C-alpha positions as semicolon CSV with decimal commas, in nm:
position;residue;x (nm);y (nm);z (nm)
1;M;-1,528;1,615;2,040
2;N;-1,373;1,983;1,916
3;P;-1,268;2,230;2,130
4;R;-1,583;2,437;2,025
5;G;-1,790;2,082;2,185
6;A;-1,998;2,026;1,847
7;A;-1,913;1,691;1,698
8;L;-1,768;1,686;1,366
9;P;-1,948;1,452;1,091
10;H;-1,843;1,053;1,080
11;P;-1,788;1,007;1,434
12;A;-1,497;0,788;1,455
13;G;-1,579;0,575;1,815
14;D;-1,757;0,260;1,650
15;T;-1,519;0,266;1,356
16;D;-1,322;-0,055;1,175
17;R;-0,988;-0,009;1,285
18;R;-0,862;-0,314;1,218
19;F;-0,595;-0,112;0,964
20;A;-0,581;0,216;1,112
21;Q;-0,219;0,370;1,064
22;P;-0,109;0,434;1,451
23;E;0,044;0,773;1,500
24;P;0,195;0,974;1,374
25;L;-0,029;0,946;1,040
26;L;0,146;0,910;0,731
27;L;0,011;1,191;0,560
28;P;0,095;1,225;0,180
29;F;-0,072;1,521;0,133
30;M;0,159;1,756;0,325
31;R;0,442;1,682;0,177
32;H;0,268;1,683;-0,230
33;R;-0,013;1,865;-0,315
34;E;-0,027;1,741;-0,706
35;M;-0,148;1,360;-0,747
36;V;0,143;1,258;-1,037
37;H;0,481;1,279;-0,880
38;M;0,756;1,018;-0,770
39;G;0,810;1,178;-0,455
40;L;1,098;0,919;-0,416
41;Q;1,300;0,913;-0,069
42;R;1,622;0,726;0,006
43;L;1,509;0,383;0,318
44;A;1,747;0,261;0,539
45;P;1,720;-0,157;0,480
46;A;1,657;-0,204;0,849
47;S;1,354;0,006;0,790
48;W;1,272;-0,159;0,449
49;I;0,918;-0,365;0,586
50;Q;0,718;-0,144;0,888
51;P;0,589;-0,296;1,222
52;C;0,292;-0,421;1,216
53;Y;0,070;-0,442;1,512
54;G;-0,206;-0,570;1,347
55;L;-0,056;-0,866;1,085
56;H;-0,369;-1,143;1,208
57;H;-0,581;-0,916;1,044
58;Y;-0,367;-0,855;0,682
59;H;-0,278;-1,225;0,713
60;H;-0,671;-1,352;0,728
61;N;-0,750;-1,098;0,462
62;K;-0,479;-1,257;0,230
63;L;-0,616;-1,606;0,322
64;T;-0,946;-1,468;0,232
65;A;-0,885;-1,300;-0,083
66;R;-0,695;-1,577;-0,238
67;R;-0,959;-1,854;-0,156
68;R;-1,229;-1,627;-0,343
69;L;-0,991;-1,522;-0,619
70;G;-0,710;-1,792;-0,732
71;E;-0,491;-1,618;-0,947
72;R;-0,668;-1,252;-0,886
73;V;-0,445;-1,254;-0,600
74;F;-0,137;-1,444;-0,683
75;A;-0,030;-1,492;-0,992
76;A;0,338;-1,564;-1,123
77;L;0,533;-1,592;-1,459
78;P;0,827;-1,891;-1,440
79;R;1,060;-1,689;-1,555
80;S;1,021;-1,508;-1,215
81;L;1,072;-1,798;-1,025
82;E;1,477;-1,743;-0,885
83;A;1,378;-1,378;-0,819
84;Q;1,094;-1,512;-0,590
85;E;1,299;-1,731;-0,414
86;E;1,596;-1,449;-0,357
87;L;1,289;-1,223;-0,197
88;R;1,203;-1,517;0,025
89;A;1,555;-1,543;0,134
90;L;1,580;-1,198;0,200
91;L;1,270;-1,113;0,347
92;L;1,319;-1,341;0,594
93;R;1,702;-1,233;0,743
94;H;1,503;-0,861;0,744
95;L;1,223;-0,978;0,995
96;C;1,483;-1,224;1,252
97;R;1,752;-0,902;1,221
98;D;1,515;-0,646;1,209
99;H;1,257;-0,680;1,368
100;Y;1,314;-0,911;1,650
101;P;1,198;-0,993;1,949
102;H;0,851;-1,029;1,717
103;Y;0,997;-1,220;1,413
104;S;1,184;-1,502;1,513
105;L;1,319;-1,852;1,437
106;A;1,199;-2,174;1,620
107;G;1,292;-2,496;1,438
108;N;1,189;-2,488;1,123
109;L;0,912;-2,254;1,211
110;L;0,915;-1,878;1,153
111;K;0,682;-1,715;1,402
112;W;0,531;-1,328;1,475
113;R;0,419;-1,191;1,813
114;R;0,306;-0,909;1,928
115;G;0,080;-0,815;2,214
116;G;-0,190;-1,055;2,262
117;A;-0,162;-1,234;1,864
118;A;0,065;-1,492;1,725
119;L;0,113;-1,681;1,409
120;H;0,342;-1,919;1,263
121;W;0,473;-2,049;0,925
122;P;0,646;-2,375;0,845
123;L;0,960;-2,249;0,629
124;A;0,960;-2,572;0,374
125;D;1,051;-2,546;0,016
126;S;0,732;-2,365;-0,180
127;A;0,631;-2,365;-0,571
128;A;0,528;-2,061;-0,473
129;P;0,804;-1,871;-0,265
130;L;0,678;-1,516;-0,280
131;W;0,319;-1,631;-0,201
132;A;0,454;-1,827;0,102
133;A;0,622;-1,492;0,232
134;S;0,367;-1,284;0,128
135;L;0,158;-1,392;0,406
136;W;0,480;-1,314;0,660
137;V;0,418;-0,920;0,658
138;A;0,141;-0,695;0,607
139;D;0,243;-0,570;0,264
140;D;0,203;-0,659;-0,081
141;L;0,465;-0,805;-0,259
142;C;0,523;-0,758;-0,656
143;I;0,833;-0,843;-0,858
144;L;0,934;-0,639;-1,191
145;Q;1,198;-0,777;-1,426
146;P;1,322;-0,612;-1,728
147;G;1,174;-0,745;-2,073
148;A;1,142;-0,668;-2,473
149;H;0,960;-0,322;-2,353
150;G;1,109;-0,226;-2,032
151;Y;1,053;-0,385;-1,677
152;E;0,744;-0,606;-1,645
153;L;0,507;-0,703;-1,358
154;T;0,618;-1,116;-1,368
155;A;0,458;-1,197;-1,002
156;A;0,302;-1,040;-0,763
157;S;0,065;-1,109;-0,392
158;L;-0,176;-0,832;-0,428
159;A;-0,496;-0,861;-0,154
160;A;-0,526;-0,529;-0,093
161;P;-0,489;-0,350;-0,454
162;S;-0,668;0,029;-0,456
163;Y;-0,894;-0,047;-0,767
164;W;-0,666;-0,240;-0,962
165;R;-0,663;-0,588;-1,133
166;L;-0,399;-0,846;-1,097
167;E;-0,529;-1,017;-1,415
168;D;-0,474;-0,713;-1,613
169;K;-0,129;-0,635;-1,533
170;I;0,020;-0,923;-1,501
171;G;0,318;-0,951;-1,765
172;R;0,284;-0,628;-1,919
173;P;0,523;-0,365;-1,914
174;L;0,504;-0,005;-1,659
175;D;0,397;0,206;-1,926
176;L;0,049;-0,017;-1,964
177;I;0,064;-0,079;-1,641
178;H;0,053;0,289;-1,567
179;K;-0,167;0,390;-1,894
180;P;-0,488;0,496;-1,657
181;V;-0,283;0,717;-1,420
182;P;-0,381;1,072;-1,577
183;G;-0,070;1,276;-1,705
184;F;0,176;0,937;-1,618
185;A;0,286;0,897;-1,997
186;D;0,363;1,289;-2,079
187;R;0,516;1,335;-1,701
188;L;0,622;1,027;-1,546
189;S;0,709;0,739;-1,822
190;A;1,052;0,854;-1,932
191;Q;1,176;0,960;-1,546
192;V;1,031;0,617;-1,420
193;A;1,213;0,385;-1,737
194;R;1,570;0,554;-1,596
195;F;1,481;0,525;-1,207
196;F;1,438;0,116;-1,309
197;D;1,695;0,135;-1,509
198;H;1,977;0,286;-1,259
199;L;1,792;0,156;-0,881
200;L;2,074;0,023;-0,664
201;A;2,046;-0,256;-0,454
202;D;2,176;-0,096;-0,172
203;Y;1,949;0,228;-0,202
204;P;1,634;0,122;-0,202
205;V;1,349;0,390;-0,192
206;W;0,990;0,474;-0,097
207;R;0,736;0,712;-0,140
208;S;0,343;0,726;-0,110
209;N;0,019;0,796;-0,226
210;W;-0,325;0,883;-0,104
211;S;-0,684;0,844;-0,146
212;V;-1,028;0,846;-0,004
213;V;-1,252;0,559;0,050
214;S;-1,601;0,429;0,178
215;S;-1,527;0,111;0,293
216;P;-1,220;-0,023;0,568
217;E;-1,195;-0,349;0,342
218;L;-0,821;-0,401;0,152
219;L;-0,962;-0,535;-0,108
220;Q;-1,039;-0,254;-0,320
221;R;-1,079;-0,424;-0,701
222;G;-1,333;-0,165;-0,805
223;G;-1,677;-0,070;-0,803
224;S;-1,949;0,192;-0,662
225;A;-1,878;0,385;-0,362
226;G;-2,123;0,317;-0,053
227;E;-2,414;0,604;-0,039
228;G;-2,340;0,669;0,360
229;G;-2,140;0,612;0,679
230;Q;-1,749;0,656;0,744
231;L;-1,538;0,763;0,539
232;Y;-1,156;0,660;0,574
233;L;-0,800;0,811;0,410
234;R;-0,658;0,539;0,198
235;V;-0,312;0,568;0,236
236;E;-0,006;0,315;0,030
237;R;0,308;0,314;0,189
238;Q;0,545;0,191;-0,073
239;S;0,860;0,038;-0,126
240;L;1,131;-0,044;-0,434
241;R;1,455;-0,254;-0,394
242;R;1,682;-0,425;-0,662
243;L;1,726;-0,779;-0,522
244;P;2,125;-0,832;-0,604
245;Q;2,139;-1,151;-0,731
246;S;1,863;-1,155;-0,983
247;G;1,842;-0,786;-1,061
248;A;1,476;-0,810;-1,005
249;V;1,283;-0,511;-0,863
250;V;1,117;-0,515;-0,512
251;F;0,759;-0,347;-0,504
252;T;0,599;-0,364;-0,146
253;I;0,267;-0,183;-0,087
254;R;0,149;-0,186;0,304
255;V;-0,176;0,004;0,286
256;T;-0,349;0,142;0,648
257;L;-0,745;0,289;0,660
258;N;-0,813;0,535;0,952
259;P;-1,132;0,762;0,959
260;L;-1,092;1,069;0,853
261;Q;-1,182;1,208;1,198
262;D;-0,859;1,089;1,277
263;L;-0,699;1,389;1,057
264;C;-0,803;1,646;1,324
265;R;-0,571;1,544;1,607
266;V;-0,339;1,627;1,307
267;P;-0,248;2,038;1,290
268;G;-0,267;2,172;0,911
269;A;-0,357;1,821;0,852
270;V;-0,755;1,879;0,708
271;A;-0,634;2,207;0,550
272;S;-0,402;2,031;0,343
273;L;-0,634;1,738;0,252
274;A;-0,891;2,033;0,152
275;E;-0,637;2,184;-0,089
276;A;-0,512;1,842;-0,229
277;V;-0,867;1,753;-0,322
278;A;-0,924;2,094;-0,451
279;C;-0,602;2,075;-0,719
280;L;-0,751;1,729;-0,841
281;S;-0,830;1,768;-1,212
282;P;-1,153;1,575;-1,320
283;D;-0,984;1,300;-1,446
284;E;-0,744;1,270;-1,153
285;S;-1,055;1,275;-0,932
286;R;-1,244;0,969;-1,079
287;Y;-0,848;0,795;-1,154
288;K;-0,869;0,787;-0,721
289;S;-1,260;0,729;-0,703
290;L;-1,302;0,966;-0,554
291;A;-1,573;1,153;-0,787
292;P;-1,907;1,009;-0,654
293;L;-1,780;1,097;-0,257
294;L;-1,634;1,454;-0,329
295;P;-1,973;1,584;-0,183
296;R;-1,960;1,392;0,167
297;L;-1,604;1,432;0,155
298;E;-1,637;1,832;0,088
299;A;-1,924;1,890;0,375
300;F;-1,647;1,713;0,602
301;L;-1,355;1,897;0,531
302;A;-1,564;2,220;0,528
303;A;-1,668;2,090;0,870
304;A;-1,398;2,039;0,996
305;Q;-1,230;2,329;0,919
306;S;-1,476;2,559;1,036
307;E;-1,540;2,347;1,415
308;V;-1,128;2,307;1,462
309;F;-1,046;2,579;1,345
């Protein structure tokens, strides 16, 4: 209920909140209005992976997605195996050190417990170390390694894509991976290549981006938008970190989904989102899969601004 007593569109009372970001919300559009930008910020190694209250929901999504889609959720080139093993060892140390007591070792088991939820994983050797490690965290995990045409995606556990398909990207260099991004080739390609060449192992970074979607599901490989109902702010918190031994770069993606109504609790958030949406070009709107949702999104933003502000 807003201060005037009128209900805003799309009330959040009965919405799916399995993957919602708790406050404070991560709102990328309040920092960067433009869509195509790097927006990198230094990341303390202890904050590499963010805590997750609903890890059991992400875990279920990963298992279900791989059971249904197989190599379209996990794929790895043979040359990535060393980097996979290094990532697995680094992530295990990070979780047990920086996320204790929620993560702990008990014999040959890694255990996670938060609130009333609990998970555990055996630490036996695996033919797919990246997949095994990805089950420990909410984030999707990708490995990029130098190739003939720049850094290439050589392995990925991807159960929460935002309108892209792993089978279209595995083995491809960054320029081809980002080819659908409007303005990337002209504005960011050379900058990204330089960044990857100079990223230091002790200097991890993070960035975030956003979209608005009509489904609370994590796995969004593309397709038509829903006709009605709730709209959600979909945010990706991404990190980039070089592995010191193999030299590979780890790219993590943590997706959260909040009902748009949640923005009304954050001063300036609705106005900032309205401005960011208004600044999108038609190509950018299509890339974010926003075009079919624009009438509903603009109606929400107009009502929220007039009623709350």
